[in-house]
SERO-4910 file (N, C-alpha, C, O; in steps of 0.05 Angstrom, whole numbers):
BEGIN
 pado doro    nc1    nc2    nc3   cac1   cac2   cac3    cc1    cc2    cc3    oc1    oc2    oc3
  Met    A     17    -24      0      0      0      0     18     25      0     36     27     16
  Ser    A     12     44    -18     29     67    -21     23     88      1      1     88     12
  Val    A     43    104      7     40    126     26     34    151     11     49    159     -7
  Arg    A     12    165     18      5    189      5     21    212     17     21    216     41
  Val    A     34    228     -1     52    249      9     45    275     -4     32    276    -25
  Gly    A     54    297      8     50    324     -3     76    339     -1     95    331     13
  Ile    A     77    362    -15    101    379    -15     92    407     -7     74    419    -20
  Leu    A    104    418     14     99    445     22    120    463      8    144    459     12
  Gly    A    110    482     -8    129    499    -23    140    484    -47    164    482    -51
  Gly    A    122    474    -64    129    456    -85    138    469   -111    145    455   -130
  Thr    A    136    496   -113    143    509   -138    172    518   -140    181    524   -162
  Gly    A    186    520   -118    213    529   -118    233    508   -128    225    486   -136
  Ala    A    259    514   -126    280    497   -137    280    470   -122    282    449   -135
  Val    A    279    470    -96    280    445    -80    253    430    -84    253    406    -86
  Gly    A    231    445    -84    205    432    -89    205    418   -116    193    396   -118
  Gln    A    217    429   -136    218    416   -162    235    391   -161    228    371   -174
  Arg    A    256    391   -145    272    367   -142    256    345   -128    257    322   -135
  Phe    A    240    353   -108    222    334    -95    204    320   -116    202    296   -116
  Ile    A    192    336   -133    174    325   -153    189    306   -172    179    285   -179
  Gln    A    213    313   -180    229    296   -197    236    270   -183    234    249   -195
  Leu    A    244    271   -158    252    247   -143    228    229   -136    232    205   -133
  Leu    A    205    241   -133    181    225   -126    169    212   -150    152    194   -147
  Asp    A    176    220   -174    165    209   -198    173    179   -200    196    173   -202
  Gly    A    153    162   -200    159    133   -201    168    121   -175    178     98   -175
  His    A    166    135   -153    175    124   -127    159     99   -120    135     98   -124
  Pro    A    173     78   -110    159     53   -105    140     53    -81    123     35    -79
  Glu    A    143     73    -63    126     73    -39    109     97    -36     88     96    -22
  Phe    A    117    120    -48    104    145    -43     87    154    -67     96    152    -90
  Glu    A     63    163    -61     45    174    -82     40    204    -76     30    211    -55
  Leu    A     48    221    -95     44    250    -92     15    257    -94      2    252   -114
  Ala    A      4    268    -72    -25    274    -71    -31    304    -67    -54    311    -71
  Ala    A    -11    320    -60    -17    348    -55      8    365    -58     30    356    -51
  Ile    A      5    389    -69     27    408    -72     17    435    -62     -4    444    -70
  Thr    A     32    448    -44     24    475    -36     45    495    -45     67    489    -51
  Ala    A     36    520    -45     54    542    -52     42    568    -40     24    567    -24
  Ser    A     52    590    -49     43    616    -40     14    621    -49      4    607    -66
  Asp    A      1    641    -37    -26    648    -44    -29    656    -73    -49    651    -86
  Asp    A     -7    667    -85     -8    675   -113    -11    651   -131    -22    653   -153
  Ser    A      0    628   -123     -1    604   -139    -24    585   -133    -32    569   -150
  Ala    A    -35    588   -110    -57    570   -101    -81    572   -121    -88    594   -129
  Gly    A    -92    549   -128   -115    548   -146   -108    545   -175   -126    543   -192
  Thr    A    -82    545   -182    -74    542   -210    -61    515   -214    -50    504   -195
  Pro    A    -61    505   -239    -48    479   -244    -18    482   -239     -6    504   -244
  Tyr    A     -5    461   -230     23    462   -223     40    471   -247     59    487   -243
  Arg    A     34    462   -271     51    469   -294     50    499   -300     69    510   -311
  Asp    A     29    513   -291     27    542   -295     40    557   -271     50    579   -274
  Ala    A     40    544   -248     50    557   -224     80    556   -221     93    574   -210
  Ala    A     92    535   -232    121    530   -229    136    539   -253    129    532   -276
  Lys    A    157    554   -249    176    560   -271    196    537   -271    217    538   -258
  Trp    A    190    516   -286    204    490   -284    233    493   -295    237    502   -317
  Arg    A    252    485   -278    280    488   -286    296    463   -281    321    463   -284
  Val    A    283    441   -272    297    416   -267    303    402   -294    289    407   -313
  Asp    A    325    386   -294    334    374   -319    319    350   -328    331    330   -337
  Ser    A    293    350   -325    275    330   -336    247    343   -337    242    361   -322
  Pro    A    229    333   -354    203    346   -357    186    343   -332    190    325   -316
  Ile    A    167    360   -329    147    357   -307    132    330   -312    122    326   -334
  Pro    A    131    313   -293    116    288   -297     87    293   -306     74    312   -296
  Asp    A     77    277   -324     51    282   -336     29    284   -315     10    300   -317
  Asp    A     30    267   -294      9    266   -275     11    288   -254     -6    291   -236
  Val    A     33    304   -255     37    326   -236     28    353   -248     18    370   -233
  Gly    A     32    356   -274     26    382   -286     -2    392   -281     -7    416   -279
  Asp    A    -21    373   -280    -50    381   -276    -58    383   -247    -81    391   -242
  Ile    A    -41    376   -228    -48    379   -200    -53    408   -193    -36    425   -200
  Thr    A    -75    414   -180    -81    441   -172    -65    448   -146    -67    434   -126
  Val    A    -50    469   -148    -34    478   -125    -53    488   -103    -72    502   -108
  Arg    A    -46    480    -78    -63    488    -55    -49    509    -38    -25    514    -41
  Ala    A    -64    522    -21    -53    541     -2    -37    526     19    -42    503     24
  Thr    A    -17    539     30      1    526     50    -11    530     78     -2    546     94
  Glu    A    -32    515     83    -45    516    109    -58    488    113    -67    475     94
  Pro    A    -59    479    138    -69    452    144    -96    446    132   -101    423    123
  Asp    A   -115    464    133   -142    459    123   -143    454     93   -162    443     83
  Ala    A   -122    462     79   -122    459     50   -110    432     40   -112    425     17
  Val    A    -98    417     59    -85    392     52   -104    369     60   -114    369     82
  Pro    A   -108    349     43   -126    327     50   -117    312     75    -93    309     81
  Asp    A   -137    303     90   -131    289    115   -116    263    111   -102    253    129
  Asp    A   -120    251     88   -108    224     83    -79    225     73    -68    205     65
  Val    A    -67    249     73    -39    252     67    -23    244     91    -27    254    113
  Asp    A     -5    224     88      9    213    111     35    227    118     44    226    141
  Leu    A     47    241     98     74    252    102     76    277     84     68    277     61
  Leu    A     88    298     96     93    322     81    123    328     79    137    324     99
  Phe    A    132    335     55    159    345     52    159    375     49    143    386     34
  Ser    A    176    388     65    176    417     66    201    429     53    223    422     61
  Ser    A    197    447     34    219    462     23    213    492     24    221    507      7
  Leu    A    198    499     45    190    527     49    214    544     57    233    534     69
  Pro    A    214    570     50    233    589     62    231    587     93    210    584    104
  Ser    A    254    589    106    255    583    134    236    601    151    225    592    170
  Gly    A    233    626    143    215    644    157    186    635    156    172    636    176
  Val    A    178    626    132    151    616    129    148    589    143    128    585    157
  Ala    A    168    572    140    167    546    153    164    548    183    150    532    196
  Ala    A    179    567    195    178    570    224    149    576    234    142    570    256
  Glu    A    134    589    217    106    596    224     87    573    219     69    568    236
  Val    A     90    559    196     68    541    189     74    511    195     56    496    199
  Glu    A    100    503    196    106    475    202     94    466    229     83    444    230
  Pro    A     96    482    251     83    474    276     53    471    273     41    453    286
  Asp    A     40    487    256     11    485    252      4    458    239    -15    445    247
  Phe    A     21    450    220     16    424    206     21    401    226      5    382    226
  Ala    A     42    403    242     48    381    261     26    380    282     18    358    290
  Glu    A     16    403    291     -6    403    310    -32    391    298    -47    378    312
  Ala    A    -35    394    272    -59    384    258    -56    354    252    -74    342    242
  Gly    A    -33    342    259    -30    313    256    -12    304    234     -9    280    230
  Tyr    A      0    323    219     16    315    196     45    310    205     56    324    222
  Val    A     58    290    194     87    285    198    102    299    176     95    296    152
  Ile    A    121    315    183    135    333    164    165    326    164    178    326    184
  Ser    A    175    320    140    204    316    135    213    341    121    207    346     97
  Ser    A    228    358    135    233    385    126    262    391    119    280    383    133
  Asn    A    266    404     96    292    414     88    297    442     97    319    452     95
  Ser    A    277    456    108    279    484    116    297    486    141    298    467    157
  Ser    A    311    508    144    333    510    164    322    516    192    337    513    212
  Asn    A    298    526    195    287    532    221    286    508    239    281    486    229
  Ala    A    291    511    265    287    490    285    306    467    283    303    447    297
  Arg    A    326    468    266    345    446    264    359    440    290    365    417    297
  Met    A    364    461    306    379    457    331    361    457    355    370    457    378
  Ala    A    334    456    351    316    454    374    320    427    388    325    406    375
  Asp    A    319    427    414    325    404    430    308    379    423    318    357    424
  Asp    A    283    384    417    264    362    412    258    357    383    239    342    376
  Val    A    274    368    365    271    364    336    294    347    326    317    357    327
  Pro    A    289    323    316    312    307    306    323    318    280    308    324    262
  Leu    A    349    321    280    364    329    256    378    304    246    396    293    260
  Val    A    371    293    223    377    266    216    390    263    189    381    274    169
  Ile    A    411    247    188    421    234    164    417    204    169    431    193    186
  Pro    A    400    191    154    392    164    162    414    144    166    413    127    183
  Glu    A    436    146    150    458    127    153    476    134    177    492    118    186
  Val    A    473    158    188    490    168    210    477    166    237    489    155    255
  Asn    A    453    176    240    441    177    267    411    171    266    395    187    276
  Pro    A    402    149    255    374    142    253    361    141    281    337    145    283
  Glu    A    376    134    302    365    131    329    355    158    340    339    158    359
  His    A    363    180    328    354    206    337    324    211    332    312    228    344
  Leu    A    313    195    314    284    197    309    268    192    335    246    201    338
  Asp    A    280    177    353    265    170    378    259    195    395    243    193    414
  Val    A    273    217    390    266    241    405    238    252    397    228    270    411
  Leu    A    226    240    376    199    248    369    179    242    392    159    255    394
  Asp    A    184    221    408    167    216    431    168    239    450    147    247    461
  Val    A    191    251    454    194    274    472    180    298    459    165    312    473
  Gln    A    184    301    433    171    324    419    141    323    421    128    343    427
  Arg    A    129    300    417    100    297    418     90    301    447     69    314    451
  Asp    A    104    291    467     96    295    494     97    324    502     78    334    515
  Glu    A    119    338    495    123    366    504    105    385    489     96    405    500
  Arg    A    101    380    463     86    400    447     56    392    443     41    408    433
  Gly    A     49    368    451     21    359    447     14    355    419    -10    358    412
  Trp    A     33    348    402     27    344    373     19    315    368     30    297    381
  Asp    A      0    311    350     -5    285    339     14    279    315     20    256    309
  Gly    A     23    300    302     42    297    280     71    298    291     76    293    314
  Ala    A     89    306    273    117    306    281    133    323    261    124    328    238
  Leu    A    156    333    270    174    349    253    202    339    254    214    337    275
  Val    A    213    332    231    240    321    228    255    339    208    243    348    188
  Lys    A    280    344    213    297    360    196    320    345    184    330    326    196
  Asn    A    328    353    160    354    344    150    373    368    151    364    391    151
  Pro    A    399    364    151    418    386    155    422    403    130    412    397    108
  Asn    A    438    423    134    447    441    113    461    426     91    473    405     96
  Cys    A    460    436     66    471    422     43    502    419     44    512    400     32
  Ser    A    516    436     58    545    433     61    551    414     84    570    398     83
  Thr    A    536    416    106    540    398    129    537    369    120    552    352    129
  Ile    A    517    363    104    510    336     96    532    323     79    533    298     77
  Ala    A    548    339     66    570    328     50    593    318     68    607    299     62
  Met    A    597    332     90    620    327    108    614    306    130    631    289    135
  Val    A    591    308    142    586    293    167    587    262    163    597    248    180
  Pro    A    577    251    140    580    222    137    609    213    139    615    192    150
  Thr    A    628    229    128    656    221    130    666    224    159    681    207    168
  Leu    A    658    245    172    666    249    200    656    227    218    670    218    236
  Ala    A    631    218    213    620    197    230    636    171    229    639    157    249
  Thr    A    648    166    205    664    141    203    691    145    217    703    125    226
  Leu    A    701    170    219    727    175    232    724    177    262    745    178    276
  Asp    A    700    178    272    696    182    301    707    158    317    712    160    341
  Arg    A    711    135    304    722    112    318    751    117    327    762    103    344
  Phe    A    764    137    314    791    145    322    792    168    342    814    178    348
  Gly    A    769    176    352    768    197    371    769    224    358    789    238    359
  Leu    A    747    232    345    746    257    330    748    280    349    733    282    369
  Asp    A    768    298    344    774    319    364    769    347    352    756    364    365
  Arg    A    779    352    329    776    379    317    774    377    287    788    360    275
  Val    A    757    394    274    753    393    246    755    421    235    743    440    246
  His    A    770    424    213    770    449    198    760    443    170    769    422    158
  Val    A    743    459    159    733    454    132    731    480    116    722    500    126
  Ala    A    740    478     91    736    500     72    718    489     49    725    470     36
  Thr    A    696    503     44    677    493     24    680    509     -2    687    532     -2
  Leu    A    673    495    -24    671    507    -51    643    500    -60    639    479    -72
  Gln    A    624    518    -56    596    512    -58    584    522    -84    589    545    -92
  Ala    A    568    505    -97    556    512   -123    535    534   -121    523    538    -99
  Val    A    530    547   -143    511    570   -143    482    561   -139    466    577   -129
  Ser    A    476    536   -146    448    527   -142    441    527   -112    417    527   -105
  Gly    A    460    526    -95    455    527    -66    443    553    -57    431    555    -35
  Ala    A    446    574    -73    434    600    -66    407    604    -79    395    626    -76
  Gly    A    396    584    -93    371    588   -107    375    599   -134    397    610   -141
  Tyr    A    354    598   -151    357    606   -179    366    635   -182    382    641   -199
  Ser    A    356    653   -165    363    681   -167    381    690   -145    383    714   -140
  Gly    A    394    672   -131    409    679   -107    436    692   -113    445    709    -97
  Val    A    449    685   -135    475    697   -142    473    706   -171    467    690   -188
  Thr    A    478    731   -177    477    741   -204    502    732   -220    523    727   -208
  Ser    A    499    731   -246    522    724   -263    545    743   -259    568    735   -260
  Met    A    539    769   -256    561    788   -252    576    785   -226    599    793   -223
  Glu    A    563    772   -206    577    766   -181    595    742   -183    617    743   -171
  Ile    A    588    722   -198    601    696   -195    618    689   -219    638    674   -215
  Ile    A    613    698   -243    630    691   -266    657    704   -262    660    727   -256
  Asp    A    678    687   -266    706    696   -263    711    705   -234    726    724   -229
  Asn    A    698    691   -215    700    701   -187    695    678   -167    684    657   -174
  Val    A    703    682   -143    696    666   -120    688    685    -98    701    705    -92
  Val    A    665    679    -85    655    696    -63    662    682    -36    650    661    -30
  Pro    A    680    693    -21    690    679      3    673    683     28    684    685     50
  His    A    647    684     25    629    687     48    601    679     39    592    688     18
  Ile    A    588    662     54    560    655     50    546    659     77    551    644     96
  Gly    A    528    678     78    516    686    103    503    663    118    486    649    107
  Gly    A    511    659    143    499    639    160    509    610    156    503    593    172
  Glu    A    523    605    134    531    578    127    551    566    146    549    543    154
  Glu    A    570    583    154    592    573    171    581    564    198    588    543    208
  Ser    A    563    580    210    552    572    236    535    547    234    535    531    253
  Lys    A    521    544    212    505    520    208    523    495    208    517    475    222
  Met    A    545    496    193    563    473    193    575    467    220    578    444    228
  Glu    A    581    488    235    595    485    260    576    474    282    585    460    300
  Thr    A    551    481    281    532    471    301    518    446    294    515    427    310
  Glu    A    508    444    269    493    421    260    510    395    261    500    374    268
  Ser    A    536    398    255    554    374    256    554    362    284    554    338    287
  Lys    A    555    379    304    557    370    332    531    355    340    533    336    355
  Lys    A    509    364    330    483    351    336    481    324    322    473    304    334
  Leu    A    488    324    296    486    299    281    504    277    292    497    254    292
  Leu    A    528    285    302    547    266    313    542    260    343    556    244    354
  Gly    A    522    274    354    517    270    383    502    244    389    497    228    371
  Ser    A    495    241    414    482    216    423    455    222    436    451    243    447
  Phe    A    437    203    434    410    205    445    408    184    467    412    160    463
  Asp    A    401    193    492    400    175    514    372    166    522    367    155    543
  Gly    A    353    172    505    325    165    510    308    189    520    284    188    520
  Ala    A    323    210    528    309    234    537    318    259    523    302    277    518
  Glu    A    344    261    516    354    284    502    378    277    485    391    257    488
  Ile    A    383    295    466    406    292    448    429    308    460    426    332    464
  Ser    A    452    295    464    476    309    474    494    315    450    499    297    434
  Leu    A    503    339    448    521    347    426    548    334    428    558    330    450
  His    A    559    327    406    587    316    405    606    339    414    600    362    409
  Asp    A    628    332    426    646    353    435    668    361    415    686    375    422
  Val    A    665    351    390    684    359    369    682    389    364    660    400    364
  Asp    A    704    402    359    705    430    351    706    431    321    723    419    308
  Val    A    688    446    309    686    449    280    689    478    272    675    496    283
  Ser    A    707    484    254    711    511    243    708    510    213    719    492    200
  Ala    A    691    528    202    685    527    174    690    553    160    686    574    172
  Ser    A    699    552    136    701    575    118    686    568     92    694    549     79
  Cys    A    665    583     86    647    575     64    650    594     41    649    619     44
  Asn    A    653    583     17    659    599     -7    640    591    -30    635    568    -34
  Arg    A    630    611    -44    613    606    -68    631    607    -93    646    626    -97
  Val    A    628    586   -109    645    583   -133    627    579   -157    604    571   -154
  Pro    A    637    584   -182    620    583   -206    616    555   -217    621    550   -241
  Thr    A    607    536   -200    598    510   -210    567    510   -206    557    523   -188
  Leu    A    553    494   -222    524    494   -221    514    478   -197    498    488   -182
  Asp    A    523    453   -195    514    435   -174    538    421   -162    558    416   -176
  Gly    A    536    414   -137    556    398   -124    574    414   -106    589    432   -116
  His    A    573    409    -80    590    423    -61    615    407    -56    613    384    -46
  Leu    A    638    417    -62    664    405    -57    676    417    -32    674    442    -28
  Glu    A    687    400    -14    697    410     11    724    399     18    729    375     13
  Asn    A    742    416     28    768    408     37    767    406     67    761    425     81
  Val    A    772    382     78    768    376    106    795    368    119    810    352    109
  Trp    A    800    380    142    822    372    159    811    361    185    798    376    201
  Ala    A    814    335    190    803    322    214    826    314    233    844    299    225
  Glu    A    824    324    257    844    317    277    832    296    296    809    299    305
  Thr    A    847    275    302    837    253    318    855    248    342    879    254    342
  Glu    A    843    237    363    859    230    387    878    207    382    900    207    393
  Glu    A    870    188    366    888    166    359    903    172    333    893    187    316
  Asp    A    926    159    330    941    162    305    925    149    283    912    128    287
  Ile    A    925    161    260    909    152    237    925    156    211    937    177    207
  Glu    A    925    136    195    938    137    169    917    140    147    894    134    151
  Pro    A    925    150    123    905    153    102    890    127     96    866    128     90
  Glu    A    904    104     97    891     79     91    869     73    112    849     61    105
  Asp    A    874     81    137    854     77    158    829     93    152    806     83    155
  Ala    A    833    118    143    810    135    137    794    124    113    770    124    113
  Glu    A    809    116     93    796    105     69    780     80     76    757     76     66
  Asp    A    791     62     92    777     38    101    752     46    116    730     33    113
  Ala    A    754     66    134    731     75    149    709     86    131    686     80    135
  Phe    A    717    101    111    697    112     92    682     89     78    658     90     76
  Arg    A    697     69     70    685     47     55    667     30     73    648     17     64
  Asp    A    672     31     99    655     16    118    630     31    127    616     21    144
  Ala    A    625     54    116    602     70    124    577     53    121    574     40    100
  Pro    A    558     54    140    534     38    138    516     46    115    516     69    106
  Thr    A    501     27    105    481     32     85    454     23     95    452      8    115
  Leu    A    432     31     82    405     25     90    390     13     67    395     19     44
  Asp    A    371     -5     74    354    -17     54    329      0     50    306     -7     58
  Leu    A    333     24     39    311     43     33    312     51      4    334     50     -8
  Pro    A    290     57     -9    289     61    -38    309     82    -48    321     78    -69
  Ser    A    313    104    -33    331    125    -43    359    123    -33    376    140    -40
  Ala    A    365    104    -16    392    101     -5    411     89    -26    403     70    -39
  Pro    A    435    100    -29    454     88    -48    465     61    -38    463     55    -14
  Asp    A    475     45    -56    486     19    -48    509     22    -29    512      5    -11
  Ser    A    525     42    -32    546     49    -12    545     79     -7    541     94    -26
  Leu    A    548     87     18    544    115     25    567    132     14    562    154      4
  Ile    A    592    122     16    615    139      8    631    124    -13    640    102     -9
  Glu    A    635    137    -36    652    127    -57    680    139    -53    683    163    -51
  Val    A    700    122    -51    727    131    -45    744    129    -70    745    109    -84
  Phe    A    757    151    -77    774    153   -101    803    151    -94    812    164    -75
  Asp    A    818    134   -109    847    133   -106    860    156   -120    882    165   -112
  Asp    A    848    165   -142    859    187   -158    857    213   -141    835    221   -133
  Pro    A    880    225   -135    879    249   -118    866    273   -130    860    293   -116
  Ser    A    860    272   -156    846    295   -169    815    292   -168    801    309   -178
  Arg    A    806    271   -155    777    266   -152    771    267   -122    788    260   -105
  Pro    A    746    273   -115    723    278   -132    722    306   -144    735    325   -133
  Gln    A    708    309   -165    703    335   -178    673    338   -183    660    319   -190
  Pro    A    663    363   -179    634    367   -182    622    357   -209    603    343   -209
  Arg    A    635    365   -231    623    358   -257    623    328   -262    605    318   -276
  Leu    A    643    314   -251    646    286   -257    631    268   -237    622    246   -243
  Asp    A    629    277   -212    621    259   -190    597    267   -174    590    253   -155
  Arg    A    583    289   -181    560    297   -165    536    279   -167    519    279   -149
  Thr    A    534    264   -189    510    247   -192    515    218   -185    499    200   -193
  Leu    A    537    212   -171    541    184   -162    518    174   -145    507    189   -128
  Gly    A    509    150   -150    487    139   -135    462    155   -138    446    158   -120
  Gly    A    458    165   -163    434    182   -168    435    208   -153    414    220   -148
  Gly    A    459    217   -146    462    242   -131    459    239   -101    460    258    -86
  Met    A    457    214    -92    453    208    -63    478    198    -50    479    194    -26
  Gln    A    500    195    -65    525    185    -53    543    208    -47    544    228    -61
  Val    A    559    205    -26    581    223    -19    606    212    -31    611    188    -30
  Ala    A    622    230    -43    648    221    -55    670    233    -38    668    255    -27
  Ala    A    692    217    -35    715    226    -19    741    217    -33    741    197    -47
  Gly    A    762    233    -29    788    226    -42    809    245    -32    805    262    -16
  Gly    A    833    241    -44    856    258    -37    864    256     -8    873    276      4
  Val    A    861    233      5    867    230     33    897    231     38    912    217     26
  Gln    A    905    249     56    933    253     63    937    255     93    918    262    107
  Ser    A    961    247    102    967    250    130    973    279    138    983    294    121
  Thr    A    966    286    162    973    312    174    986    306    201    983    283    211
  Pro    A    999    325    213   1012    319    239    993    309    261   1001    296    280
  Ser    A    967    315    258    947    308    279    923    293    268    904    289    283
  Gly    A    924    283    243    902    269    232    904    265    203    925    257    193
  Val    A    882    271    188    882    268    159    869    293    146    852    306    159
  Gln    A    876    297    121    863    317    105    852    303     81    864    285     70
  Tyr    A    828    311     72    815    298     49    795    317     36    789    338     47
  Asn    A    785    309     13    764    324     -1    739    307     -2    740    283     -5
  Cys    A    716    320      1    690    305     -2    671    322    -18    674    347    -21
  Leu    A    651    309    -29    632    322    -48    605    309    -46    603    285    -42
  Ala    A    584    326    -48    557    315    -50    540    334    -68    546    358    -69
  His    A    521    323    -81    502    339    -97    484    355    -78    469    343    -62
  Asn    A    486    381    -79    473    398    -59    443    400    -60    430    405    -40
  Thr    A    431    395    -83    401    396    -84    389    368    -83    364    366    -81
  Ile    A    405    347    -85    395    320    -83    402    310    -55    385    312    -37
  Arg    A    426    299    -51    433    290    -24    433    313     -4    427    309     20
  Gly    A    438    337    -13    440    360      5    413    373     10    412    392     26
  Ala    A    391    365     -2    366    379      2    342    360     -2    335    345     16
  Ala    A    330    359    -26    306    343    -30    311    314    -25    294    300    -13
  Gly    A    333    303    -35    339    275    -31    342    268     -2    335    246      7
  Ala    A    354    286     14    357    281     42    331    280     56    326    262     73
  Ser    A    312    298     50    286    297     62    270    273     53    256    260     69
  Leu    A    273    265     28    260    241     18    269    217     33    253    200     41
  Leu    A    296    214     37    307    192     52    298    192     81    292    170     92
  Asn    A    296    215     93    285    217    120    256    207    120    247    194    139
  Gly    A    241    215    100    213    206     98    211    175     96    193    163    108
  Glu    A    229    164     80    229    135     78    236    122    104    225    101    111
  Leu    A    255    134    119    262    124    146    239    126    165    234    107    180
  Leu    A    224    148    164    201    151    181    180    129    175    168    118    194
  Ala    A    176    124    150    157    103    142    166     75    151    151     59    162
  Asp    A    192     70    147    203     44    154    203     39    184    199     16    193
  Arg    A    207     60    200    208     57    229    180     61    243    178     61    267
  Gly    A    159     63    227    132     64    237    123     90    250    106     90    268
  Trp    A    134    112    241    127    138    252    104    151    238     94    172    247
  Leu    A     95    140    215     73    153    201     46    142    211     25    151    201
***
């Protein structure tokens, strides 16, 4: 039996990725799409300025866009995916959860809230259990789950595998694609022949979200990992794919071969959108590269390479597709985990 799902904020860039990824999904049936009041009441094909690299699915174009409010979404929708702007999401997501909807959200609001699980399914699936606390404290019949920032999600799977060596301190410099800023987020005059060495709010997200994702849940609360994370985030003129240079310091001695073996041992999940292996490790020190490697595993795989020794750990490069694994695909995988673990 299929799970009926909806998309909050379905006309934007991430919403369009949701629609692309849900097309032909073996478990989820798209039943509702919401957007702003300006779009509500119109067919999706007229409301969305479609920019994804595949056509609008035939059965989606005729769907009438609904208002983004609980009364406008059918009661028999089991799961909502949210790609709303964070300011809007902060206002309406609690209303949907109170109305009984389970929400897998890509929006940045509430990611660090004590009772909101921030989840990468292969890294910390047990954090979903904080939903019992969330429902008790907030009186919700529904639930709210978040996936991390698009740059955080490229790095943390690799860090989680290195934690067996006693992860102590991390420095990361990102080279982030322009699609991470949205279609109109960076003008051509800003980014062509240029690198912008600052992305507002991005560094603090990487530094805090990583600690929560790597933290532990004791049945009552999530304790943050004590790793120190320092980030420098840069916008570069690639379309998709965030490439990151990571320096990981560990308490135990670690060789490049140890790190590569740890990456290859990263856990996998038997979920429809999960890749066969979480981390693809390259021996070629010139890989991964965004243009060549961002679509590994359908865009859901993390790539790593160029592993070298440092006096206190290892340095390496990692890459993930920022609008698939880093956004819509991450929320979709969280939704599959919610369904698999019986939270719907």
